[in-house]
C-alpha positions in Angstrom: -12.0 -27.3 -7.5 -10.7 -24.0 -9.0 -9.5 -22.8 -5.6 -7.8 -26.2 -4.9 -5.9 -26.1 -8.2 -4.7 -22.6 -7.5 -3.5 -23.6 -4.0 -1.7 -26.6 -5.4 0.1 -24.4 -7.9 1.2 -22.0 -5.1 2.7 -24.9 -3.1 4.5 -26.2 -6.1 6.0 -22.8 -6.9 7.2 -22.4 -3.4 8.9 -25.8 -3.4 10.6 -25.1 -6.8 12.0 -21.7 -5.7 13.2 -23.0 -2.3 15.4 -25.7 -3.9 16.7 -23.3 -6.6 17.8 -20.6 -4.2 21.6 -20.1 -3.5 21.9 -21.0 0.2 25.3 -19.3 0.5 23.8 -15.8 0.4 23.4 -14.1 3.8 23.0 -10.7 5.3 22.3 -9.2 8.7 19.0 -7.5 9.6 18.5 -3.7 9.3 16.4 -1.9 11.9 14.8 1.4 11.2 11.9 3.4 12.6 10.4 6.7 13.6 8.6 8.3 16.6 5.8 10.7 15.7 3.7 13.2 17.6 0.5 14.2 15.8 -2.1 16.9 16.6 -5.3 16.4 14.7 -9.0 17.2 14.8 -11.3 14.6 16.3 -14.8 13.6 15.2 -16.2 15.9 17.9 -14.3 18.9 16.4 -11.7 19.1 19.1 -7.9 19.0 18.6 -6.2 16.0 20.2 -2.6 14.7 20.4 -1.2 11.2 19.9 2.2 9.6 20.0 3.2 6.7 17.9 6.1 4.4 17.2 6.8 2.7 13.8 9.6 0.1 13.7 10.8 -1.8 10.6 13.1 -4.9 10.5 14.4 -5.9 7.1 16.8 -8.6 6.1 18.1 -9.8 2.7 19.8 -13.0 1.7 18.3 -16.5 1.3 15.0 -14.9 2.2 13.9 -11.2 2.0 12.1 -10.4 5.3 10.1 -7.2 6.0 8.5 -6.8 9.4 6.6 -3.6 10.3 5.7 -3.0 13.9 3.8 -0.1 15.6 2.8 1.1 19.0 0.8 4.0 20.5 1.2 5.6 23.9 0.2 3.2 26.6 -0.3 0.2 24.3 1.8 -2.8 23.4 3.9 -3.1 20.2 2.0 -5.0 17.5 3.0 -6.5 14.2 1.2 -4.5 11.5 2.5 -6.1 8.3 4.9 -8.9 7.4 6.4 -10.3 4.2 8.8 -13.1 3.7 10.0 -13.9 0.1 12.8 -14.8 -2.2 14.0 -14.1 -5.7 15.6 -16.4 -8.2 16.5 -15.7 -11.9 14.3 -12.6 -11.9 11.3 -14.3 -10.4 10.1 -13.0 -7.0 8.0 -15.1 -4.7 6.6 -13.8 -1.4 4.0 -14.6 1.3 2.7 -12.1 3.8 -0.2 -9.7 4.6 1.1 -6.7 2.6 0.9 -7.9 -1.0 -2.0 -5.8 -2.3 -1.5 -4.7 -5.9 -4.2 -2.0 -6.4 -2.9 1.5 -7.0 -2.9 3.7 -3.9 -3.2 7.5 -3.5 -2.4 10.3 -1.1 -5.8 11.1 0.3 -7.3 7.8 -0.7 -10.9 8.6 0.3 -12.7 7.8 -3.0 -10.9 4.8 -4.5 -12.2 1.3 -4.2 -10.2 -0.7 -1.7 -10.5 -4.4 -2.1 -9.1 -6.1 1.0 -6.3 -8.7 0.8 -5.1 -10.3 4.0 -2.4 -13.0 4.0 -1.5 -13.9 0.4 1.1 -15.3 -2.0 2.6 -13.0 -4.6 4.6 -13.8 -7.7 6.6 -11.1 -9.6 8.2 -11.3 -13.0 9.6 -8.1 -14.5 6.7 -5.6 -14.3 4.0 -8.1 -13.8 2.7 -9.3 -10.4 0.0 -11.7 -9.3 -1.2 -12.2 -5.7 -3.7 -14.8 -4.4 -5.3 -14.1 -1.0 -6.5 -16.5 1.7 -9.8 -16.0 3.6 -8.2 -17.4 6.7 -4.8 -19.0 6.0 -4.4 -20.2 9.6 -7.3 -22.7 9.2 -7.8 -23.5 5.5 -5.3 -22.8 2.7 -7.8 -24.0 0.1 -10.3 -21.2 1.0 -9.2 -18.4 -1.3 -10.6 -14.9 -1.0 -9.5 -12.9 -4.0 -7.0 -12.7 -6.9 -5.1 -9.5 -7.8 -2.9 -8.7 -10.7 -1.0 -5.7 -11.9 1.4 -4.7 -14.7 3.7 -1.6 -14.6 5.2 -0.1 -17.7 7.6 2.7 -18.0 6.4 5.4 -20.4 8.3 8.6 -21.0 9.8 8.6 -17.5 6.5 7.6 -15.9 5.4 4.4 -14.2 2.0 3.4 -15.6 0.2 0.6 -13.7 -2.9 -1.3 -14.6 -4.5 -3.6 -12.0 -7.5 -5.7 -11.1 -9.0 -7.5 -8.2 -11.4 -10.5 -8.6 -13.3 -11.7 -5.5 -14.0 -15.4 -5.5 -17.0 -15.2 -3.3 -18.9 -12.3 -4.8 -17.5 -12.8 -8.3 -17.0 -9.0 -8.5 -14.1 -7.3 -10.3 -12.5 -4.0 -9.5 -10.2 -2.4 -12.0 -7.5 0.1 -11.1 -4.9 2.3 -12.7 -2.1 4.5 -11.5 0.4 7.0 -12.9 3.4 8.4 -11.1 6.9 9.6 -11.7 6.1 12.4 -14.1 8.2 15.5 -13.2 8.7 18.8 -14.9 10.6 21.9 -13.5 10.5 20.3 -10.0 6.7 19.6 -10.1 5.7 16.0 -9.8 2.2 14.9 -11.0 0.4 11.6 -10.5 -2.9 10.0 -10.1 -5.0 6.9 -9.6 -8.4 5.6 -10.4 -10.6 2.6 -9.7 -13.8 1.2 -11.2 -16.1 -1.2 -9.3 -17.9 -3.2 -12.0 -20.9 -4.4 -9.8 -21.4 -1.0 -8.2 -20.7 0.8 -11.5 -18.7 3.3 -9.5 -15.6 5.2 -10.7 -13.2 6.8 -8.1 -10.3 9.0 -8.9 -7.5 11.1 -7.4 -4.9 13.4 -8.8 -1.8 14.6 -6.9 0.9 17.3 -7.3 4.1 17.7 -5.3 6.8 20.4 -5.2 9.5 21.3 -2.7 8.2 19.2 0.2 4.5 20.1 -0.4 2.0 17.6 -1.7 -1.6 18.4 -2.7 -4.4 16.2 -3.9 -8.1 16.3 -5.0 -10.4 13.4 -5.5 -14.0 12.4 -6.3 -16.2 9.6 -7.6 -19.2 8.9 -9.8 -21.6 10.4 -7.2 -19.6 13.6 -6.5 -17.0 14.8 -9.0 -15.1 16.9 -6.5 -15.2 15.4 -3.0 -12.0 16.1 -1.1 -9.1 18.5 -1.5 -6.1 18.5 0.8 -2.4 18.5 1.2 0.6 18.4 3.4 3.9 20.3 3.7 7.0 18.6 5.3 10.0 20.5 6.5 13.3 19.0 7.7 14.4 20.6 10.9 17.6 19.4 12.6 17.1 15.7 12.0 13.3 15.9 12.5 10.4 16.3 10.1 7.8 18.9 10.8 4.6 18.5 8.9 1.4 20.5 8.5 -1.6 19.4 6.5 -5.4 19.6 6.1 -8.3 18.0 4.2 -11.5 19.7 3.2 -14.6 17.6 2.4 -17.0 19.5 0.1 -20.0 17.3 0.8 -19.8 17.5 4.6 -18.2 21.0 4.5 -15.6 19.7 7.0 -12.1 21.2 7.3 -9.7 18.9 9.2 -6.1 20.2 9.9 -3.2 18.2 11.4 0.3 19.0 12.6 3.1 16.4 13.1 6.6 16.1 14.4 8.6 12.9 13.4 12.0 11.7 14.5 13.5 8.9 12.4 16.3 6.5 13.3 
């Protein structure tokens, strides 16, 4: 019954926004993308190369549309993420498979990552709520999880608090993130998560300056687990990147080199 009531509220919200939207607004789509070549270490310890294409199609007007495609050498183009939404009187409403609200990180090896597939998201000022579907193509009343976040500007920084509640396991994961702090060209940020059932805390801190970004992370079991970074240099319309990650537990050093052309 609780899931059915939430689903009914979602449908009502979409209907209200659809009738309130100004239908005179229109805009053409914008296409952007990048082609990247990456050299990275494999699980076997060898260096291997790969080529990938990322393509984005965005449109604004009656509906805001965001489509993200990708392809690798020898494979078909696939739709990775999609979002369709609208905004009326400061209230944003969207549906898609890229509405996750938990804070992210650079290395992102130790933070809890509650999955959210297709979902409906509502945004008002700095607050957002998203409700995910277990399989939206077969049963819209079968809800998987609920995520919420609130972002507040504090002394030039964006401070975000978030949570994920799983309807099936009844587990809650808490999250927090800080970014936007900068002093003398040095940017500092961080994120953490806490899984209540597992009683596990994960964290990551980041620092960036002049095209270089470094991070270190850990969790309850191992305070310092990974350290890594990347340097990106603009060269004649292309981006050349070099990075590496070192895992203290496995004592593994994994370097990578990339060349990206954007259009």
